[in-house]
LUMSE-64178 format. One record per residue (C-alpha): x, y, z; residue in one letter. Coordinates in steps of 0.2 Angstrom, whole numbers, plus 5000, padded with zeros to 4 digits. Layout:
! residues N
XYZA/...
***
This chain:
! residues 377
508650855050M/509050795068S/507350845074S/506350765059L/507250605062S/506850605079A/504950625074H/504850505059F/506350385061E/505650225067L/507250105063S/508250065079R/510050105081S/511049985072G/509449935063G/509449815049S/509849895031P/508549785025N/507249855035L/507750045031R/507549995011S/505749925015M/505350095024E/505850175008G/504750064997M/503350115007R/503850295003G/504050254985F/502250154986A/501350294994V/502050434983F/501450324968L/499650314975V/499850514977F/500050524959L/498650434955A/497450544965H/498250704958Y/497950674941V/496150644945T/495850794953L/497050904941V/496150834926S/494850974923P/496351084923W/497251014908I/495850934898A/496151054884R/497950994882N/497750824873A/499650774874G/499750824893L/498150734896E/498750574888E/500350584899F/499250614915A/498250454911E/499850354910A/500450434926L/498850384935H/498950184928A/500950204936I/500150274952G/498950144955N/500150014957V/500850074974G/499349984982V/500049824974D/501949854982L/501049874999F/500149724998F/501849634993V/502649705009L/501149675019S/501349485013G/503049465017Y/502949545035L/501249465041I/501749275033Y/503549295041R/502749345059S/501549205057I/502649075050I/504149095061G/503349045077R/501648995085K/500749125093Q/498949175101D/497949215087L/496749315097F/498349425102L/498849435085F/497149505078F/497049615092Q/498749695087R/498149695069R/496649805074V/497749915085D/498749945070R/497449965058I/495950065067Y/496750205079P/497150315062A/495750245051F/494450305065L/495050475066V/495050505047V/493350415047F/492550525060A/493250685049L/492250605032Y/490650565043L/490850755050A/490950815031I/489450705026S/488450795040V/489150975037L/489150955018R/487750835012P/488150864994A/489950784996D/489250655007S/489450465000K/488250395013I/486850295003V/485050325009G/484350375025A/483950305042G/484350105043V/484950105027D/486250245030A/486850165047C/487049995037V/488250085025Y/489150175038V/489350005048L/489949915032Q/491250055030N/491650045049L/492049865046L/493149875031L/492049795019L/492249895005P/493449824992G/493149634992L/491249664992F/490249784979S/490249944991I/490750124988T/492050165001P/491850315012M/493650335011I/494150304994T/495850214998V/495050105011A/494549984998W/496249905000S/496149895020L/494749755016S/496049655006Y/497149685021E/495949615034M/495449475023M/497449425022Y/497749455041Y/496149335044I/496649205030A/498549155033I/498649105051P/497149005048L/497948925034L/499648905041V/498748815057A/497548705045L/498848645034F/500248645048Q/501348745038M/502648755051R/502948575050E/503048575031R/504448585020S/504848765012A/504648684995Q/502948615000W/502448785005R/503048864989V/502148744979R/500548774990F/500648964987F/501048954969L/499548854966I/498448964976V/499149124965A/498749014950C/496948974955L/496749174959I/497449234944A/496549104933G/494949144941Y/495249314938S/495649304920A/494149214916L/492849294929F/493549474934A/494049424952G/495149494965H/496649474955V/497649594966R/497649464980L/499149374973I/500249514978M/500149454995F/500749284989V/502249374981S/502649434997G/502449265006I/503749194991L/504949334995L/504949275014H/505349095008E/506649154996A/507549255009L/507349115022R/508248985011S/509249105001R/508948964987S/508749094972L/510149204965K/510149374970S/509949494956P/510949654955G/510249824957S/510349834938A/509249704934A/507949734948A/507849924942F/507549864925A/506149734932A/505349884940L/505450004925I/504649864914V/503249824926A/502750004927L/502850024907A/501749894906V/500449964917T/500250094905V/500049994889L/498149984881P/497149854886S/495449774889S/494649654898G/494949544915S/496249424905M/497349584900A/497149644917Y/497749504926T/499249484915G/499849654920K/499649604940V/500749434935I/502049554929V/501849664945L/501849494955F/503649444947V/504449624947A/504049684964F/504749514969F/506449544960I/506549724966V/506249684986C/507249524983Y/508749614976S/508649744989C/508449645004F/509849534999T/510949664992R/510749815004P/512349895001G/512049914981E/511350074974W/509550034972L/509249974990A/510350134995Q/509150234985R/507750164994F/508550205011S/508550385008W/508050465025A/506650575018P/505950425007L/506050325022R/505250435034W/503850445021L/503750265021G/503650255040N/502050365041M/501450305026S/499850235033Y/499350395039S/499750485024Y/498750355014Y/497350375023L/497250565024L/498050635008H/496450614996G/495350725008L/496850855009T/496950844991L/495150864988K/495151015000I/496551094992A/495951084973F/494151154980A/495051304986V/496051324970L/494451304960A/493551444968A/495151554963K/495251504946A/494451374935S/495551394918T/497251414917V/498451494904A/499851344901D/499251174907E/500851114906T/501751234918V/500351214929F/500351034930F/502151034934F/502251164946L/500751124955L/501350934959L/502650974972P/501651104978V/500150994981M/501250854988F/502050975001A/500251025006V/499750845009T/501250805021L/500650925034V/498950835040P/499650665038A/501150715048A/499950775062M/499050625062L/500650515062F/501350605077L/499750625086L/498850465083V/499650325073E/501450335082R/500950345100P/499550235099I/499850105085S/501750105083L/502650155101T/501950015110S/502249865099T/503949795104K/505049665096P/504549495099R/505749335098P/505549245083S/506149065077A/506449145059A/507149325058R/508149325040P/507749505037V/507649655049G/506349675062A/504749775056A/503749785073S/502849945066H/502049865052V/
***
């Protein structure tokens, strides 16, 4: 355990317990994402079992919300950094690029190599100029906000992240938010969230952007401590309700927007409870060391686990196309595949992400630090 801690521990000695639960939340979020992709790839093996397939579909829906939790935490951390003190925007953007691109470029290169070596598996559109444009679009992280198929399946969310990185410092500067009251800022961002949700409900817009606003409101609530903190039981109930809502049958943009609004509120409650009550059982569960270590390498894992799963399932398909007992196969294979995905993700984290994107990042003084530092985000 001490060896693993040396490699995957990012919390400083005596670091805030709030930071530790946040790290665990990232681990929880990325495991949810794994579940969604595992279900997608295991589906051909369980197609004959209608009950198991229905369960797997529900698990897939639950897994998809892992990205929404990432957005809340990112919304909180980036906003806290920007609103806390004035800073050079060029250096801020440079830090964001340094944080996002090194690991991304390694995985991007792997996908390019596969596209060349196995054209049948390539997502590159067209040839010549069209192919170059498609590669450039993916390199610039445009899929997601724009109708472009991502080469790296999960990279669509990076488009949302980059948009947020650009938009929030500009909004803070444009509206002089540091000089405004907390109440003014809360009202402003609630209006923004309502406008995004309303438009998305009517016209199927990018409603998941409001999850960043949930993180913004989380910072304001933590800074002012004006809200009563819910206990672990209430926060856990909110989490269960949110996950349950995702599996309810629905259709249309209005129903989907409603589900995202539930996540918006539920994840706020969970984070607020854990960050204000670090000694209670829910925060302690999220502070479990292995879960935090997964959270610390969650970006590397997020980028690479999909490719690892596809290769692992391809190898499995070469050995067998059917199984005798779908239920046993499904549940026994799940932890095996999760363990398989950890290995290359850990290598990417230890060889690229940590030495290039994390160790050079140092804590900087801030005018407002109500919660533990998170310089590795």
